C-alpha positions as CSV (number, residue, x, y, z in Angstrom):
1,M,0.0,0.0,0.0
2,Q,2.8,2.4,0.9
3,K,4.7,1.8,-2.4
4,S,1.5,2.2,-4.4
5,Y,0.7,5.5,-2.7
6,K,4.1,7.0,-3.2
7,W,4.1,5.9,-6.8
8,K,0.8,7.6,-7.3
9,V,1.9,10.9,-5.8
10,V,5.3,11.0,-7.4
11,T,3.9,10.1,-10.8
12,A,1.5,13.0,-10.6
13,F,4.3,15.3,-9.7
14,A,6.4,14.0,-12.6
15,V,3.7,15.0,-15.0
16,A,3.6,18.4,-13.4
17,T,7.4,18.6,-13.8
18,L,7.1,18.1,-17.5
19,V,4.4,20.8,-17.7
20,L,6.5,23.2,-15.7
21,A,9.6,22.4,-17.7
22,G,7.7,23.0,-20.9
23,C,6.6,26.4,-19.7
24,S,9.8,27.5,-18.0
25,S,12.1,28.0,-21.0
26,S,9.9,30.6,-22.7
27,S,8.9,32.2,-19.4
28,D,12.6,32.5,-18.4
29,T,13.5,34.1,-21.7
30,A,10.7,36.6,-21.3
31,S,11.8,37.3,-17.8
32,E,15.4,37.9,-18.9
33,E,14.2,40.3,-21.6
34,T,12.0,42.1,-19.2
35,A,14.8,42.3,-16.6
36,T,17.1,43.7,-19.3
37,E,14.6,46.4,-20.3
38,S,13.9,47.3,-16.6
39,T,17.6,47.6,-15.9
40,E,18.1,50.0,-18.7
41,E,15.3,52.2,-17.3
42,A,15.8,51.7,-13.5
43,A,17.7,53.9,-11.1
44,P,21.1,52.6,-9.9
45,A,20.9,49.9,-7.3
46,S,21.0,50.9,-3.7
47,T,24.2,49.9,-1.8
48,G,23.2,51.0,1.7
49,P,22.7,48.5,4.5
50,L,20.1,45.8,3.8
51,K,17.0,46.3,5.9
52,I,14.5,43.5,6.1
53,G,11.1,44.0,7.7
54,S,9.1,41.1,9.2
55,L,5.4,40.9,8.8
56,L,4.6,37.9,11.0
57,P,1.9,37.0,13.5
58,E,2.5,38.3,17.0
59,T,-1.3,38.6,17.4
60,G,-4.3,37.2,15.6
61,N,-5.5,33.7,14.6
62,L,-2.1,32.5,13.6
63,A,-0.2,33.9,16.5
64,F,1.0,30.4,17.4
65,L,3.1,30.4,14.2
66,G,4.8,33.6,15.0
67,P,7.5,32.4,17.5
68,P,9.2,29.8,15.2
69,E,9.0,32.2,12.2
70,F,10.5,35.1,14.1
71,A,13.2,32.7,15.4
72,G,14.0,31.6,11.9
73,V,14.4,35.2,10.7
74,D,16.5,36.2,13.7
75,L,18.8,33.2,13.4
76,A,19.3,33.9,9.7
77,V,20.2,37.5,10.3
78,K,22.7,36.4,13.0
79,D,24.4,33.9,10.6
80,I,24.5,36.6,7.8
81,N,26.1,39.2,10.1
82,D,28.5,36.7,11.6
83,A,29.7,36.0,8.0
84,G,30.3,39.7,7.3
85,G,26.8,40.9,6.4
86,V,25.7,42.0,2.9
87,L,28.0,44.2,0.8
88,G,30.2,44.4,3.9
89,Q,27.5,45.9,6.1
90,P,25.3,44.3,8.8
91,V,21.7,43.4,8.0
92,E,19.0,45.1,10.0
93,H,15.8,43.2,11.0
94,I,12.9,45.5,11.7
95,R,10.3,43.4,13.6
96,G,6.7,43.8,12.7
97,D,3.3,42.2,13.6
98,S,0.9,41.1,10.8
99,G,-2.2,40.5,13.0
100,D,-4.9,38.8,10.9
101,T,-7.6,39.8,8.4
102,S,-9.9,41.1,11.1
103,T,-7.5,44.0,11.9
104,D,-5.5,46.6,9.9
105,I,-2.3,45.8,11.8
106,A,-0.7,44.5,8.6
107,Q,-1.4,47.8,6.8
108,Q,0.2,49.8,9.6
109,T,3.3,47.5,9.7
110,A,3.7,47.6,5.9
111,D,3.5,51.4,6.0
112,S,6.1,51.6,8.7
113,H,8.5,49.2,6.9
114,I,8.1,51.1,3.6
115,A,8.9,54.4,5.4
116,A,12.0,52.8,7.0
117,G,13.4,52.0,3.6
118,V,13.4,48.2,3.7
119,G,14.4,46.2,0.6
120,A,12.3,43.2,1.5
121,I,9.4,42.2,3.8
122,V,9.2,38.7,5.1
123,G,5.6,37.6,5.7
124,A,2.8,37.3,6.2
125,A,2.1,33.8,7.5
126,S,-1.6,34.1,6.4
127,S,-2.3,34.2,2.6
128,G,-5.3,36.3,3.3
129,V,-3.2,38.9,5.1
130,S,-0.6,38.9,2.4
131,L,-3.4,39.6,-0.2
132,T,-4.4,42.7,1.8
133,V,-0.9,44.3,1.6
134,I,0.8,42.8,-1.5
135,D,-0.2,45.7,-3.8
136,K,1.2,48.2,-1.3
137,I,4.5,46.4,-0.8
138,T,5.2,45.5,-4.4
139,G,3.9,48.8,-5.6
140,A,6.7,50.4,-3.5
141,G,9.3,48.3,-5.3
142,I,9.9,46.1,-2.3
143,V,10.2,42.3,-2.3
144,H,7.3,40.6,-0.6
145,F,8.6,37.2,0.5
146,S,6.4,34.8,2.5
147,P,7.7,31.7,4.3
148,A,4.2,30.3,4.8
149,N,1.7,31.5,2.2
150,T,0.1,28.6,0.4
151,S,-2.9,30.0,-1.4
152,P,-2.8,29.3,-5.2
153,D,-4.3,32.7,-5.7
154,L,-0.9,34.2,-5.1
155,T,0.8,32.2,-7.9
156,T,-0.3,34.3,-10.8
157,Y,-1.1,37.5,-8.8
158,A,0.1,40.7,-10.6
159,D,3.0,41.5,-8.3
160,N,5.5,43.2,-10.6
161,G,7.8,40.2,-10.2
162,L,8.3,41.0,-6.5
163,Y,6.4,38.3,-4.7
164,F,8.2,35.1,-3.7
165,R,7.6,32.3,-1.2
166,T,9.5,29.3,0.3
167,A,6.2,27.4,1.0
168,P,4.6,25.6,-1.9
169,P,1.1,26.5,-3.0
170,D,-1.7,24.2,-1.9
171,T,-1.9,22.4,-5.3
172,F,0.8,20.3,-3.5
173,Q,-0.5,20.1,0.0
174,G,-4.0,19.4,-1.3
175,A,-2.8,16.6,-3.4
176,V,-1.0,14.9,-0.5
177,L,-4.0,15.5,1.9
178,G,-6.6,14.1,-0.4
179,Q,-4.5,11.0,-1.3
180,L,-3.5,10.5,2.3
181,M,-7.1,10.3,3.4
182,A,-8.0,7.8,0.7
183,K,-4.9,5.7,1.4
184,N,-6.0,5.5,5.1
185,G,-9.3,3.9,3.9
186,A,-11.7,6.9,3.7
187,T,-14.4,6.7,1.1
188,N,-16.8,9.4,2.3
189,A,-14.9,12.6,3.5
190,V,-15.9,16.0,4.6
191,F,-13.6,18.9,3.9
192,M,-14.5,21.6,6.5
193,N,-12.7,24.8,5.8
194,L,-12.6,28.5,6.9
195,D,-13.8,30.9,4.2
196,D,-10.7,32.6,2.9
197,A,-8.2,32.3,0.1
198,Y,-6.2,29.7,2.1
199,G,-9.1,27.6,3.2
200,N,-11.0,27.5,0.0
201,G,-7.9,26.8,-2.1
202,L,-6.6,24.0,0.1
203,A,-10.1,22.4,0.2
204,K,-10.4,22.6,-3.6
205,Y,-7.2,20.7,-4.3
206,G,-7.8,18.2,-1.4
207,I,-11.2,17.3,-2.8
208,A,-9.8,17.0,-6.3
209,A,-7.2,14.5,-5.1
210,F,-9.6,12.5,-3.0
211,S,-10.9,9.4,-4.8
212,G,-14.1,8.8,-2.9
213,T,-17.3,10.8,-2.2
214,S,-16.7,14.3,-0.7
215,T,-18.6,17.1,0.8
216,Q,-17.4,20.6,1.5
217,V,-18.5,22.7,4.5
218,V,-17.3,26.3,4.5
219,Y,-17.5,28.3,7.7
220,N,-16.9,31.8,8.9
221,P,-13.8,31.7,11.2
222,Q,-15.1,34.8,13.1
223,A,-18.4,33.1,14.1
224,A,-19.3,32.9,17.8
225,E,-20.1,29.2,17.5
226,F,-20.1,26.4,14.9
227,S,-23.1,24.2,15.8
228,A,-24.9,24.7,12.4
229,D,-21.7,24.1,10.4
230,V,-20.9,20.9,12.4
231,A,-24.5,19.7,11.9
232,K,-23.9,19.8,8.1
233,V,-20.7,17.7,8.6
234,K,-22.7,15.2,10.7
235,A,-25.5,15.0,8.2
236,A,-22.9,13.8,5.5
237,K,-22.1,10.8,7.7
238,P,-18.4,11.0,6.9
239,D,-15.8,8.3,7.7
240,A,-13.1,11.1,7.6
241,I,-13.0,14.8,8.2
242,A,-10.3,17.3,7.1
243,L,-10.4,20.4,9.2
244,I,-8.7,23.3,7.4
245,G,-8.5,26.3,9.7
246,F,-6.6,28.4,12.1
247,D,-6.9,28.9,15.9
248,E,-10.8,28.7,15.7
249,S,-10.2,25.0,15.1
250,V,-10.3,24.4,18.9
251,K,-13.9,25.6,19.0
252,V,-14.7,23.6,15.9
253,L,-13.2,20.4,17.3
254,T,-15.1,21.0,20.6
255,E,-18.4,21.2,18.7
256,L,-17.5,18.0,16.7
257,I,-16.9,16.2,20.0
258,K,-20.2,17.5,21.3
259,Q,-22.1,16.3,18.3
260,G,-20.5,12.8,18.5
261,I,-18.2,13.1,15.5
262,G,-15.0,14.1,17.1
263,P,-11.5,12.7,16.4
264,N,-12.1,9.7,18.7
265,K,-15.2,8.8,16.5
266,V,-14.2,9.8,13.0
267,K,-10.7,9.9,11.5
268,T,-9.7,13.5,11.5
269,Y,-7.0,15.4,9.6
270,L,-5.5,18.8,10.2
271,V,-3.2,21.0,8.1
272,D,-0.4,23.5,8.5
273,G,-2.8,26.2,9.7
274,N,-3.9,24.3,12.8
275,L,-1.1,21.9,13.6
276,S,-0.1,22.8,17.1
277,S,1.3,21.2,20.2
278,Q,-0.4,23.6,22.6
279,A,-3.8,24.5,21.1
280,Y,-5.6,21.2,22.0
281,K,-4.1,20.4,25.4
282,D,-7.4,21.2,27.2
283,L,-9.6,18.9,25.1
284,P,-10.7,15.7,26.7
285,N,-7.8,13.3,27.4
286,N,-6.5,11.6,24.3
287,T,-9.0,13.3,21.9
288,M,-6.2,14.0,19.5
289,K,-4.5,10.6,19.6
290,G,-4.2,9.3,16.0
291,V,-5.1,12.6,14.3
292,K,-2.9,13.2,11.3
293,A,-1.8,16.5,9.8
294,T,0.1,17.8,6.7
295,L,2.8,20.4,6.9
296,P,4.9,21.7,4.0
297,G,8.7,21.4,4.5
298,V,11.3,18.9,5.4
299,L,11.7,17.6,9.0
300,T,13.4,20.3,11.1
301,S,16.7,18.8,12.1
302,D,17.8,18.4,15.7
303,E,20.7,20.7,15.0
304,L,18.4,23.4,13.6
305,Q,16.0,23.0,16.5
306,K,18.8,23.5,19.0
307,R,20.0,26.7,17.3
308,L,16.4,28.0,17.1
309,L,16.0,27.3,20.8
310,E,19.1,29.4,21.5
311,V,17.3,32.3,19.8
312,D,14.0,31.6,21.6
313,P,14.1,29.1,24.5
314,K,10.3,29.1,24.8
315,L,9.7,27.5,21.4
316,T,7.4,24.5,21.4
317,D,6.7,24.2,17.7
318,F,9.1,24.7,14.7
319,S,6.5,25.1,11.9
320,Y,7.8,27.3,9.1
321,A,11.0,28.2,11.0
322,P,13.2,26.6,8.2
323,E,11.2,28.4,5.5
324,S,11.6,31.7,7.4
325,Y,15.4,31.2,7.8
326,D,15.8,30.4,4.1
327,A,13.7,33.4,3.0
328,V,16.2,35.7,4.7
329,I,19.3,33.9,3.5
330,L,18.0,34.0,-0.1
331,I,17.2,37.7,0.1
332,A,20.7,38.4,1.4
333,L,22.4,36.3,-1.2
334,A,20.4,37.9,-4.0
335,A,21.4,41.4,-2.7
336,E,25.0,40.3,-2.5
337,Q,25.0,38.8,-6.0
338,G,23.2,41.8,-7.5
339,K,25.4,44.3,-5.6
340,G,22.3,46.1,-4.4
341,T,20.0,46.1,-1.4
342,D,16.9,47.6,-3.1
343,G,13.8,45.4,-3.8
344,K,14.2,45.3,-7.6
345,T,17.8,44.2,-7.5
346,I,17.0,41.5,-4.9
347,A,14.0,40.2,-7.0
348,A,16.1,40.1,-10.2
349,N,18.6,37.7,-8.5
350,L,16.5,35.4,-6.4
351,A,15.9,32.8,-9.1
352,S,19.6,32.8,-10.0
353,V,20.9,32.2,-6.4
354,S,18.4,29.4,-5.8
355,S,19.1,27.2,-8.9
356,G,21.4,26.2,-11.7
357,G,24.8,26.8,-10.2
358,T,27.3,25.3,-7.7
359,K,25.5,23.9,-4.7
360,C,26.0,25.6,-1.4
361,T,24.2,25.1,1.9
362,S,25.2,28.0,4.2
363,Y,25.3,31.8,3.8
364,K,29.1,31.8,4.4
365,E,29.8,29.1,1.8
366,C,27.6,30.8,-0.8
367,L,29.1,34.2,0.0
368,D,32.6,32.9,-0.7
369,L,31.5,31.4,-4.0
370,I,29.8,34.7,-5.1
371,A,33.0,36.6,-4.2
372,A,34.9,34.2,-6.4
373,G,32.6,34.9,-9.3
374,T,30.8,31.6,-9.1
375,D,27.1,31.1,-10.0
376,I,25.5,29.5,-6.9
377,D,22.5,27.3,-6.1
378,Y,21.5,27.6,-2.5
379,D,19.9,24.5,-1.0
380,G,18.7,25.5,2.5
381,V,17.4,24.1,5.7
382,S,13.9,23.8,4.2
383,G,15.3,21.9,1.2
384,P,15.9,22.9,-2.4
385,I,13.9,26.0,-3.5
386,E,14.4,26.6,-7.2
387,F,11.9,29.4,-7.9
388,D,9.7,29.1,-11.0
389,A,8.6,32.0,-13.1
390,N,5.9,33.0,-10.6
391,G,8.2,33.1,-7.6
392,D,6.9,29.7,-6.2
393,P,9.2,26.8,-5.3
394,S,9.1,24.3,-8.1
395,V,10.2,21.4,-5.9
396,A,8.9,20.9,-2.4
397,T,8.5,18.4,0.5
398,M,5.3,17.7,2.4
399,G,5.4,16.1,5.8
400,V,2.8,14.0,7.5
401,Y,2.5,14.2,11.3
402,E,0.5,12.2,13.9
403,Y,-0.7,13.0,17.4
404,S,0.1,10.6,20.2
405,A,-1.5,12.9,22.8
406,N,-3.4,16.2,22.8
407,D,-0.1,18.1,23.1
408,K,2.3,15.8,21.3
409,F,2.7,15.0,17.6
410,A,5.6,13.4,15.7
411,P,6.5,13.1,12.0
412,K,5.6,10.0,10.1
413,A,8.9,9.9,8.2
414,E,7.8,7.1,5.8
415,E,5.0,9.4,4.6
416,F,7.1,12.4,3.8
417,I,6.7,13.2,0.1
418,T,9.2,15.2,-2.1
419,G,8.4,16.1,-5.7
420,A,7.6,18.8,-8.2
421,V,4.8,21.1,-7.3
422,P,1.7,20.4,-9.5
423,A,0.5,23.2,-11.7
424,Q,-2.9,24.7,-11.1
């Protein structure tokens, strides 16, 4: 069963690879021509100190993702500065909160970063939040780089070539989620998702990949309670439920338990937006045991976890820390290679430093190669990145995790999948 499943996923990805390869040559040529034209018209590259603003969740419905993402950014800045900085000058991290879509915190943070003269902004974690500020950021000529956005809506968004991400779009996570549920024996699944770009996109591709009967239940994450939504789930008589949400998932799970279809009654699956070691600790004992979840990215190594804990000893989760680290390292390498710390110079060099050259796996190693005039290909702690023409990673890894208790989950290493990201 395991071999059959992996073959199915990888084969789908192989087809996607051919499609992407077929599109990339003409797109790359067009991008090079556009870049040449832009260079002729653009102002000289800025050579001042590189300033990176973060737009990550200190508050809001993804606040639990903030600590590992901030730690990833801070650790990367430390490694860059320990190696000599960018263009011989230390990198400055200007910390900023993203809030969520129910507030205008992201707008205020973006305005502040723009006024401070940043060359790149790392964030947001939420695709919905990024969509509220992407025009403002890219319109100012600044690189908008998310370590955690997965909405497919951002793939072809008109971003002036300035939006990038180290997390794959949900064409990939959806495919793994839907096939995982079928592989585990589900034939009648409910995909219950919050109503936003992230939730709707992930549900769409999960349903498309699921081989049995499926029902979609969309809910308002700001609702005071979810009894009517859960009643729709119950009416479908599912043998599996995929819950796609953020911190409101605790309330949803509580209602599922109340109506007799909680995780201890029906196989339940979570995703990156609600995978947490702390959120469910107060649910009835062992409610979460056996619940599985998907999370983009390679397994965070023990060494990286140790280094992240030195930055923030209070960390309990490491979700998107590797992607946040790599986002900052790539921004710095692009600035170094392009000899400029402005957004347009950084954007023009991000694809180059992430593919096609001599492999390197640390900022210092890559910096030395650039100084020697060598074309580099950075493979980071989140794995190979290799941006496509839309600023998405063309190759990615999806992890599967399983809860052993309400506050403990571990990777199912045999179910990690690496492959080309499927096209929409």
